[in-house]
N, C-alpha and C positions, 0 to 999 in steps of 0.2 A: 291204403296208406299206412305207413308205420306210425305208431303212437310214440311220440317223443316226450320224455319226462326230464325235467331239470330239478335238482334238489339243492337245498342250502343256499350258499352264496351265488351259485350259478343261476338259480331261480331269481334271486334278488337282482342280479346284474341284468338278466334278460328282460325282466318285468313280466314274465309268464312262467307257468309251471308245466303246462301240457299243451301240445299241439299235434295235429295230424299232418305229416309231410310225406309226399310221394318220393321215394328214392329207391333205386335198385341195390345200392351198396352203402355201407356205413361211411366209406370215404367220400362218396358223393353227398351224403347227408351232411357230413361235417363241412364240406366245401360250401354247400348252400347256406348253412347257418352262418359261416364266416363271411360270406358275401353279403348277407342281410345285415350283419352286425359284427364288425371287425373286432370289437372289444370282447364280445362273447366268443367269437372264433378263437381268439388268442387264449382266453380263459379255458376253453374246452381242450386245448392242446397243451395246457400247462402241466407242471409236474404234479403227480399224485392224482390227477383226475382219471377215474376209471369209467369204463362203459360196460353196461350189462345189457345183453340181449335176452329177452324173456327170462330175466332174473339170473342169468349166468354171465359172469365177468369174462369178457373177451379181450384179446390183444390183437392189434392189427386190423385188417379189413375183413368184412364179412358180408354175405348177401343178406338183403332184407326182403320181406314180403309184406303183403297188405295187413297181416296180423301181428307183425313183429313189434314188441315193446322195446324201445331203446331208452335206457335210463343213463343219464350222465351223472356220475356221483363225484362230489367234491372230495378233496383229500380228507382223510379221516385222521383224527388225533385221539389220543387217549393214553392210558397207561396201565 
C-alpha cells in the first residue's frame, strides 16, 4: 500500500496526516480520496497543490507500488 501524506491546510482539512492506501495509479488514489471526502478531493485538485512521489514532484498520472510515498503539498508562499 502506498503511504499517503498530507501537509499544512490539507492535513487540517482531512483531519489526518498519514494513511496507507492501496492504489495502482495516482489518478485512482485521487479519485478514492475524493469519493471518501469531496471537500478534500476538491482541495487536492486546487491551484498550486503539488504531488511528490518518493520526494520527487510529479505532474499528471503515475503508477504507484506498495512502497511509494505520496505527499500532497499545499500551495507555497514566500518572497
